[in-house]
N, C-alpha and C positions, 0 to 999 in steps of 0.2 A: 505493500500501499505505499509506502514510503518512497518507493523509487515512481509509481504512478505522480504522487502529488509532485516530486520535486521535475518530473519531465513537462507537469503541466505546467510549474511556475514557472519552469527555461522557457518553453515556446509561449509564454504569455508575457514575459521579458523580451522575448526578442521579435516579436509582436508589435510589442509597444514600442520599440528604438524603430524599428522600419517606419510606422505610421507617426512617428513622434505626438505620442500621446504618453500618459503616464498610465500607468497599472490601473489606477484605479478609475478611470476614463475606460480603460477596456473590457474591467469588469463589469460598470455600470452599462457600457454597450448590451455585454452580453444578459446582464440582467433583463434588462428590454428586453430584446431577444425570447428568451426565452418564457417570458411573462407575457408578451404576445402571442406567443406558439400555442400555451397554455389556454389562454384567454380564448382563441381561435374555436378549438376544441371542444370549448365547454360552449362556448355561440352556435355552433352547431350541431351539441346535443338541444339547447334550449328549444333550438328551431325545430326539432325535429319531437319537442315535448317529453324527452328524456330527462328533463334533468329541469329544478325550478331553479327559480331567482336566490333562494336564502340557501341552494346548497350548491351554489356556485359562487356565493356569493363567501360562504364559508371555507371553500377548498380554495377560492385564492388571496382567501385573506382581506377585500377589500368591502369597503360600504354598498350596500344596496346604490344610493346615488351616481356612486363611481360606474358602478356597473349599467346603468341606467345612460349614462355619459357615453361611456364606451360606443354603447349599441346606438345612442345617437349620431356620434362620428361616423359610426360604418350605415347609418340608415337606415336600420334595421325597425323593425315595425314590431311593436308589443304594446300589451297592455299592461296596466298600473293601475290598481285599484287608487282611489280619489274617496277619500272620508266625507271631504266637504260636501262632494255632490249627492253622494248618499242622503246627507242629514237634508238637505234643499229639498230633495224630492219627498222625502217623509215628510217636510211642514207643510208640504201645499195640502 
C-alpha cells in the first residue's frame, strides 16, 4: 500500500510541475472531477426514479438546495414540494 501511495504522490508532483500548478490545485481538480462523476451517476438514477433526492443528498453529503441548483444548472426538470402552495390551497 505504501508503494502505491508513493507512486500516486510522485505522479501528482510530476503532473503539478508540468502544468505549473500546485499539488493542492491538482487535488482540487481531481476532487471536482470525481464529485461531478458521482453526481452524474446519481442524476441518471434520479431520472429513472430509482433514487430519491434524500438518498442522493445523503450519499453526496450536500444539501437539498445545492442538489436542486445542480439540476437547474443542468436544465433537468424536477418536482419540488411547495408547502406554501398547499397551505394556500387549503385556505380557499
